[in-house]
C-alpha positions in Angstrom: 93.2 118.2 81.8 94.1 115.5 79.3 94.9 113.0 82.1 91.5 113.6 83.8 89.7 113.2 80.5 91.5 109.9 79.7 90.8 108.7 83.3 87.1 109.5 82.9 87.0 107.7 79.6 88.7 104.6 81.1 86.2 104.7 84.0 83.2 104.8 81.6 84.6 101.9 79.6 85.0 99.8 82.7 81.6 100.8 84.1 79.8 100.1 80.8 80.9 96.4 80.8 78.5 93.5 80.5 78.9 92.2 84.1 77.2 92.1 87.3 80.2 93.2 89.4 79.4 91.0 92.3 81.6 87.9 91.7 81.5 88.3 88.0 78.2 86.4 87.5 76.8 86.6 84.0 80.2 87.4 82.4 81.5 86.1 79.2 84.7 84.1 79.7 86.6 86.3 77.2 86.4 89.3 79.5 88.6 90.1 82.5 87.2 91.6 85.6 88.4 92.7 89.0 87.1 90.8 92.0 84.3 92.9 93.5 84.5 92.1 97.2 87.6 93.3 98.9 89.5 93.5 95.6 92.2 96.0 96.6 95.1 95.3 98.9 96.7 98.4 100.3 100.3 98.9 101.1 102.3 101.3 103.3 104.9 103.6 101.7 107.9 101.7 100.3 106.5 98.4 101.5 105.3 95.1 100.1 104.4 93.8 103.5 100.8 92.5 103.9 98.9 94.0 106.8 96.3 92.1 108.8 93.5 93.8 106.8 95.3 92.7 103.6 95.5 89.1 104.6 91.8 89.1 105.5 91.0 90.5 102.1 93.2 87.9 100.4 91.6 85.1 102.3 88.2 86.1 100.9 89.8 86.3 97.4 91.3 82.8 97.8 88.0 81.4 98.9 86.4 82.8 95.7 89.2 81.6 93.5 89.1 78.1 95.0 85.3 77.9 94.5 85.7 79.0 90.9 88.5 76.6 89.8 88.4 77.5 86.1 89.1 81.1 86.8 92.6 82.5 86.3 93.8 85.7 87.9 96.3 88.4 87.1 97.7 90.2 90.1 98.5 93.8 89.4 101.1 95.6 91.5 101.0 99.4 91.7 103.0 102.2 93.3 102.4 105.9 93.9 104.1 108.5 91.7 107.1 109.2 94.0 110.3 107.4 93.2 111.9 106.5 89.9 110.1 104.5 87.2 112.5 101.5 87.8 112.0 101.7 91.6 108.3 101.8 91.3 108.2 98.9 88.8 110.3 96.8 91.2 108.1 97.7 94.2 104.9 96.9 92.2 106.3 93.5 91.3 107.2 92.9 95.0 103.6 93.8 96.0 102.1 91.5 93.3 104.4 88.7 94.4 103.5 89.1 98.0 99.8 88.7 97.1 100.5 85.7 94.9 102.6 84.0 97.5 99.9 84.5 100.1 97.2 83.1 97.8 99.3 80.1 97.1 100.7 79.3 100.5 97.9 80.4 102.8 94.9 80.4 100.4 95.6 77.1 98.6 95.2 78.6 95.1 97.2 76.7 92.5 100.2 78.8 91.4 99.6 78.1 87.7 96.3 79.9 87.9 98.0 83.2 89.0 100.2 85.6 87.1 101.7 88.9 88.1 102.4 92.2 86.5 103.8 95.5 87.8 102.5 98.8 86.5 104.6 100.8 89.0 103.2 104.3 88.9 101.9 104.1 85.4 98.2 103.4 86.2 97.2 105.5 89.2 93.8 104.9 90.7 93.7 108.5 91.9 95.4 111.6 90.5 96.9 114.0 92.9 100.1 115.1 94.6 99.3 114.5 98.3 99.1 111.6 100.8 95.4 111.0 100.2 96.0 110.3 96.5 99.3 108.5 97.0 97.8 106.1 99.6 95.2 105.0 97.1 97.8 104.2 94.5 99.9 101.9 96.7 97.9 98.8 96.0 97.5 95.5 94.4 94.4 94.4 92.5 93.3 91.0 91.2 91.9 90.7 87.7 90.0 87.5 86.9 89.6 85.9 83.5 87.6 82.9 82.5 85.1 81.2 84.8 
């Protein structure tokens, strides 16, 4: 119950922000925001490989980042709850690095504008103990700051 309450409070905090979610128009540069269009890159179980759908999403993100050259982005890597903490942190880092490497090599985004962090299983998008929940937690998200 406590996890659900905390998750609800976090969601309300995010949703009550100052921003128009679409491409962060009207935001103050001191805030950080997730890219609104195609923001999430999904991964298969125990994998950091980018699917065709993921590369399409990342190409759109690269275009936005390239057209907003003062924006910096933090790439967050996540894993589902299965596996040890150490394994999931390493997998989250591999996922974040796969996204960063694509944005730099294929998207033309300057590497010094991108940072990575792994949360492993510590910040689930969905709570649950089934494949439906786990599949939504195997992800990478981009958080933009400055603009």
